[in-house]
Structures are given as structure tokens and as C-alpha cells.
C-alpha positions in Angstrom: -8.9 14.5 6.6 -5.9 13.4 8.2 -2.5 13.0 6.3 -1.7 9.5 7.3 -3.9 8.4 4.3 -2.5 5.1 3.2 -0.9 3.8 5.9 -3.9 4.3 7.8 -6.2 2.6 5.3 -4.0 -0.5 5.9 -5.9 -0.9 9.1 -8.9 -2.0 7.0 -7.4 -5.0 5.6 -6.9 -7.2 8.6 -6.6 -10.9 7.8 -8.7 -11.4 11.0 -12.2 -10.1 10.1 -12.3 -6.6 11.5 -15.6 -5.2 12.5 -15.9 -2.3 10.9 -19.2 -1.3 11.4 -18.1 2.4 11.8 -16.3 2.3 8.7 -16.7 5.2 6.2 -4.3 3.5 1.4 0.2 -5.3 2.1 -7.9 -12.2 1.2 -10.3 -13.9 3.6 -13.8 -14.2 2.6 -15.2 -11.6 0.4 -19.0 -11.1 0.1 -18.4 -9.5 -3.4 -17.6 -12.9 -5.1 -21.0 -13.5 -6.0 -21.3 -10.0 -7.3 -17.9 -10.6 -9.3 -19.2 -14.0 -10.4 -22.3 -12.2 -12.0 -20.3 -9.8 -13.9 -18.2 -12.4 -15.2 -21.1 -14.5 -16.4 -22.3 -11.4 -18.1 -19.1 -11.2 -20.1 -18.1 -7.5 -20.1 -16.4 -6.3 -22.9 -14.1 -3.3 -23.6 -11.0 -1.7 -22.4 -10.2 -0.6 -18.9 -7.0 1.7 -18.1 -5.6 2.3 -14.8 -2.2 3.7 -13.6 -0.6 3.9 -10.3 1.0 2.0 -7.3 4.1 -0.3 -8.2 3.7 -2.0 -5.2 0.6 -3.6 -6.1 1.7 -4.3 -9.6 2.3 -8.3 -9.0 -1.3 -8.3 -7.7 -2.5 -6.3 -10.5 -1.1 -8.5 -12.9 -3.0 -11.6 -11.3 -6.2 -9.8 -11.2 -6.0 -9.0 -14.6 -5.0 -12.3 -15.8 -7.9 -13.8 -13.7 -10.5 -11.4 -14.8 -9.6 -11.4 -18.4 -9.7 -15.4 -18.3 -13.5 -15.0 -17.3 -14.2 -12.1 -19.5 -12.5 -12.9 -23.0 -13.9 -9.6 -24.6 -12.2 -7.5 -22.0 -8.7 -5.8 -21.7 -7.3 -4.2 -18.6 -4.2 -2.0 -19.0 -2.3 -0.9 -16.0 0.7 1.4 -15.8 2.9 0.7 -12.5 4.0 4.4 -12.5 3.8 5.2 -8.7 1.0 6.2 -6.9 1.3 10.0 -7.4 1.4 9.5 -11.1 -1.4 7.4 -10.8 -3.7 9.8 -9.1 -2.5 12.3 -11.6 -3.5 10.5 -14.5 -6.7 9.6 -13.1 -7.5 13.2 -12.1 -6.4 14.5 -15.5 -8.7 12.2 -17.3 -5.9 9.9 -18.5 -7.0 6.7 -16.6 -10.4 5.3 -15.7 -9.1 4.1 -12.3 -6.0 4.6 -10.0 -4.1 2.0 -7.9 -2.8 4.1 -5.0 -0.7 3.4 -2.0 -2.2 6.5 -0.3 -6.0 7.6 -0.5 -7.1 10.8 -2.2 -5.8 14.2 -0.4 -8.7 16.6 0.2 -7.7 18.8 -2.8 -7.6 15.6 -4.9 -10.9 14.8 -3.7 -12.1 18.2 -4.6 -10.4 17.9 -8.2 -12.2 14.5 -8.8 -15.6 16.1 -9.0 -14.4 17.5 -12.4 -13.8 14.2 -13.7 -16.2 12.1 -12.0 -19.1 14.4 -11.4 -20.3 16.0 -8.0 -20.1 12.8 -6.0 -16.5 12.7 -7.0 -14.3 9.5 -6.5 -13.9 7.1 -3.6 -11.1 4.9 -2.3 -11.5 1.0 -2.0 -8.6 -0.8 -0.2 -7.8 -3.8 -2.4 -4.4 -4.9 -1.4 -2.5 -4.9 2.1 1.1 -5.6 2.7 3.8 -4.8 5.3 6.6 -2.4 4.2 9.9 -4.1 4.8 13.0 -2.1 5.9 15.2 -4.3 3.8 19.0 -4.3 3.5 21.9 -6.0 1.8 24.7 -6.6 4.4 26.9 -9.7 3.7 27.0 -12.3 6.4 23.8 -10.7 8.3 20.4 -12.1 7.6 18.1 -10.0 10.0 18.7 -7.3 12.3 16.8 -5.5 15.2 16.2 -2.0 15.1 14.0 0.6 17.1 12.1 3.6 15.5 14.6 6.0 16.4 17.6 3.9 14.9 15.6 3.3 11.7 15.0 7.2 11.5 18.5 8.0 12.1 19.6 5.6 9.5 17.5 7.1 6.7 18.3 10.6 7.8 21.8 9.4 7.5 22.9 10.4 10.9 23.9 6.6 11.4 26.2 5.8 8.6 27.9 2.6 9.6 26.6 -0.7 10.2 28.6 -1.4 13.4 27.3 2.0 15.0 26.6 1.6 18.6 22.9 2.3 18.2 22.7 -0.8 16.2 25.3 -2.9 17.8 23.6 -2.7 21.2 20.3 -3.9 19.9 22.1 -6.7 18.2 24.7 -8.4 20.6 24.8 -11.5 19.0 25.2 -10.3 15.4 28.9 -9.8 14.1 28.2 -6.3 12.5 31.1 -5.1 9.9 32.3 -1.6 9.6 30.6 -1.1 6.5 29.1 2.1 5.3 25.3 2.1 5.0 23.8 3.4 1.6 20.3 4.8 1.9 18.2 3.9 -1.3 15.0 5.8 -1.4 12.3 6.3 -4.0 12.7 9.2 -6.5 9.1 9.4 -7.5 6.0 10.4 -5.6 5.1 7.2 -4.0 2.6 5.9 -1.5 5.1 3.5 -0.2 7.4 6.6 0.9 4.4 8.2 2.3 3.5 5.2 4.4 7.1 4.7 5.4 7.7 8.3 6.5 4.3 8.5 8.2 5.5 5.6 10.7 8.8 7.5 11.2 6.9 10.7 12.1 4.7 8.9 14.4 7.1 6.6 16.0 10.3 8.6 15.9 8.8 12.1 16.2 12.0 13.5 17.9 14.2 12.2 15.0 12.0 12.4 12.1 11.0 16.0 11.9 9.9 16.1 8.3 6.3 16.7 6.9 4.6 13.5 5.8 4.7 13.3 2.0 5.1 10.9 -1.0 8.3 12.5 -1.9 11.5 12.0 -0.5 12.9 14.8 1.8 15.1 16.7 -0.8 18.0 17.5 1.7 18.8 13.9 2.4 21.0 13.2 -0.4 21.2 9.3 -1.1 21.0 6.8 -3.7 17.6 6.6 -5.2 15.8 4.7 -7.9 12.4 4.6 -9.4 9.5 2.3 -8.4 9.6 -0.7 -5.9 11.8 -2.6 -8.5 14.2 0.2 -8.6 15.0 0.4 -5.0 14.9 -3.6 -4.5 17.4 -3.9 -7.6 19.7 -1.2 -6.3 19.7 -2.4 -3.0 20.3 -6.0 -4.1 23.3 -4.9 -6.0 24.9 -2.7 -3.4 26.4 -4.2 -0.3 25.6 -2.2 2.8 22.5 -0.6 1.1 19.0 -0.2 3.0 15.8 0.5 1.5 12.1 0.4 2.1 9.8 -1.5 0.0 6.7 -3.7 -0.1 7.5 -6.9 1.4 6.2 -8.9 -1.2 8.8 -7.5 -3.7 12.0 -7.5 -1.5 13.1 -11.0 -3.0 16.4 -12.2 -1.2 17.0 -9.1 0.8 17.2 -9.4 4.6 14.8 -7.6 6.8 14.8 -5.6 9.9 12.9 -6.7 13.1 11.2 -3.6 14.2 10.9 -2.8 17.8 7.3 -2.4 19.2 6.6 -1.7 22.8 9.4 -3.9 24.6 9.8 -6.4 21.8 11.1 -6.8 18.3 8.6 -7.9 15.8 9.5 -10.0 12.6 7.7 -8.7 9.6 4.9 -11.0 8.6 1.4 -10.4 7.0 0.0 -11.8 10.3 1.8 -9.2 12.3 0.8 -6.4 10.0 -2.7 -7.5 10.2 -2.4 -7.2 13.9 -1.5 -3.4 13.3 -4.6 -2.8 11.6 -7.1 -3.2 14.5 -6.7 0.3 15.6 -8.1 1.6 12.5 -10.5 4.3 12.2 -12.4 5.9 9.4 -10.8 9.1 7.8 -12.8 12.0 9.2 -15.3 13.3 6.7 -15.0 10.5 4.3 -18.1 9.5 2.4 -20.3 6.4 3.1 -18.8 4.7 0.1 -15.1 5.9 0.7 -13.3 3.4 2.8 -10.3 5.2 3.6 -8.9 4.5 7.0 -6.3 6.0 9.5 -3.9 3.7 11.4 -2.3 4.1 14.5 1.4 3.9 13.6 3.1 4.3 17.0 1.1 1.5 18.6 3.1 -0.5 21.6 1.2 -3.6 21.3 3.6 -6.5 21.1 3.5 -8.8 18.0 2.4 -6.0 15.5 4.1 -4.7 12.6 3.0 -1.0 12.1 4.7 0.0 8.9 1.9 -1.3 6.7 1.0 -0.3 3.3 -2.6 -0.4 2.0 -3.2 0.1 -1.9 -6.5 1.6 -3.0 -8.4 1.4 -6.2 -9.6 4.7 -6.8 -13.0 4.8 -8.7 -15.4 7.5 -9.9 -18.6 7.6 -8.3 -20.3 7.8 -12.3 -18.9 7.3 -15.7 -19.9 8.6 -18.9 -21.7 5.3 -20.4 -23.2 2.1 -19.1 -20.6 -0.1 -20.9 -17.7 1.6 -19.0 -19.8 1.5 -15.7 -20.2 -2.3 -16.2 -16.5 -3.0 -16.9 -15.3 -0.8 -13.7 -17.9 -2.7 -11.6 -17.0 -6.2 -12.9 -13.1 -5.6 -12.5 -13.5 -3.7 -9.2 -15.6 -6.6 -7.7 -13.4 -9.3 -9.0 -10.3 -7.7 -7.4 -11.9 -7.7 -3.8 -13.8 -10.9 -4.4 -12.8 -14.1 -2.5 -11.3 -15.4 -5.8 -9.6 -12.2 -6.6 -7.9 -11.8 -3.3 -6.8 -15.4 -3.3 -5.2 -15.1 -6.9 -3.5 -11.9 -5.6 -2.3 -13.6 -2.6 -0.9 -16.6 -4.5 1.0 -14.2 -6.9 2.3 -11.4 -4.6 2.1 -12.8 -1.2 0.1 -10.2 0.3 -2.4 -10.3 3.0 -6.2 -10.8 2.0 -8.6 -8.2 3.0 -11.4 -9.0 5.5 -14.6 -10.2 4.9 -16.1 -6.8 6.4 -14.3 -4.6 4.0 -14.9 -6.8 1.1 -18.6 -6.6 1.9 -18.3 -2.7 2.0 -16.2 -2.4 -1.0 -18.8 -4.5 -3.1 -21.5 -2.4 -2.0 -19.4 1.1 -2.8 -18.4 -0.4 -6.1 -21.9 -1.5 -6.9 -23.1 2.1 -6.4 -21.2 3.2 -9.4 -23.7 4.9 -11.9 -23.9 6.5 -15.4 -23.3 10.2 -15.1 -26.6 12.5 -15.7 
């Protein structure tokens, strides 16, 4: 299993329907809508507990509101503590599902067997969004950077906004002699992992760190917890730059990323184009929809810094009531209605019809532990 878990997965969620016949971490048609509707009609009850990705929190809030409106006897609790914390809570038995911007690592997949039974857990992509390189620089609305420049900025090798490396890519922008303040996540984060995965692939000569959900400890810079934390710190600091889910950056300006010979402006459509090169994660089971993404694409018009957030479910749960509740909520999230609800709330891109169909099939395979 390759290490570029989440970002790759994003590949799955193309706005255009991707032919993922071979499929095995950011809302078109979803074949699962009928399944979700059936579950809602059944009126499932009980409390479902999840933990994880802060990037998908706005979407999660929308899913919870939509789902509980159709299932008045059900409660869904979700704690946006970060992808790493969510996976740990799930693997420790403290949550019935995890929201994660990275799919399970091989060692985590093995640990899942202790909680979920011999068939372990599986990853279902439910949310896709580009990761913005977002900044706050008075008088500047957008800026162009290639991968090497972005890597040097976050590695703190470029420390001023009017550095020659930035200036030559922005001849028409009046860049101030303002210090660059790098703001990174201080919690284990799938957003971090996806971002540095891009740096490692597209700027390998500059970014020599291993891919990880933890920020490199020897790069001393400003830090904050969660998506909201880094966005808030950057918003209040002139000259600051960070990385965050595009749907959450608010009024911050964004970097146009060089791909091939052109600079690509961030958008859900451009992120979707980057998903076409997705490949199934090596060794994934039939119901595991984790994918790997080509981060160093040179195809113009693509935006390669993409985040796909998964819902991680057990293949089996202890009783039928829990199985019914997990299936109902899981199917709602990937259904056409669920994806539309999330998109309206969070501004993310919808998953493709192909992946929605596969997701519904995987979720419906969940059984009661024997």
C-alpha cells in the first residue's frame, strides 16, 4: 500500500463520472440514494458516534442535520478532532466510525481487525475538496507559485513576499517587503499529509521530508489546531500563509498553482480533473475504495493538491441495531441527496456516480459480527 493515502483517494471523487471499474482519502448522481431512502423510511434509531477530520466538519454537520430530519429517533455525534485522532478513537473502540482525510495505514488496517473482526475496516470516500494554499497579504488578492516555490516558502527558505522567486512569477503584482509567516497544523492531520504528499511528489528536490500527517518538527513556525485554527491564525496575521480545505478559507486569498506550463486557479472543477489518474490502492479489498492520486501531473487545468475525506467503517458490528444505523447514515452521506446537502453547506465537489454506486455496495455489505 503506497503512503499517499488520502490525496490519492481524492482521485475517486471526480465531478465527472469516472469509470472506476478496477476500483478496489474536497455530489453527482449517487446510486445509493434509493438505499438511503429505504433506510430513512425504516426510521432507524439509536446513537452513532464518529470522530475525525475537521476539514469535512461543515459537510458532516449538514449530513447529520439531513439524516436526523429523516430519522427522528437517531442521533449522530461527531467530534472534529483531526483525522489522526479520529482513526485512533475508531481503532480504540471509542467511535463507531472515523472521518479521515487519509485512508488507513497498513498497520492501522491490521489493528482494525481487533475491533471490527477478521475482515477489518474499509475506507469509503465521501467528501472531496481542493486544498488551498491560502494567504493574507494586504493589497494582494491572488498570486502565482510553482511547486518548488511553495515548498521553499513552507520550508522557510523563502521568507519575504517580494523574494525574487515569487516576484518573477508575478510581474504585475506589487509585492511588499513583508515577512512570510508560515502557519501549519499542530495536530496529526490528513490535510497536512495530503499537502506534503503534493510537495514530495511535485517538488522532490526541495521537500525532502517523509510524507506524514505530522508537520516536520524541525520547521519552526506558527501553528494551530484544526482547519479552523490555521485559518483563524492566518486571517489575523498580515503576511501569513497556510494550507486548508478550500471550503473553509473564508476571505483569505489563494495561490494559483503551476501545473505544466500554466498556473491553475483553485476550483472544484480543476481538482476533479486531477482525479482522472487515480488508481486503486495496492492490496485493497473489494469493498475498500481507497485510491492513489498522481500529484505531479503536468496536465494544464488540473489542480493537484486535492483532499478526499473518507468515512471508515467496520465490516461488522456487534448487533443488528448498530449495523442498521451505520448503514443508514453511511448510505445517506454518499447518496445524491446527501452529497447535494453537503455541497450546499461546505462548497465541496460531489462524488461521482461510479464511486457512489461502489460505496453503497460496500456499505450494504456490513454485517453483524459472528
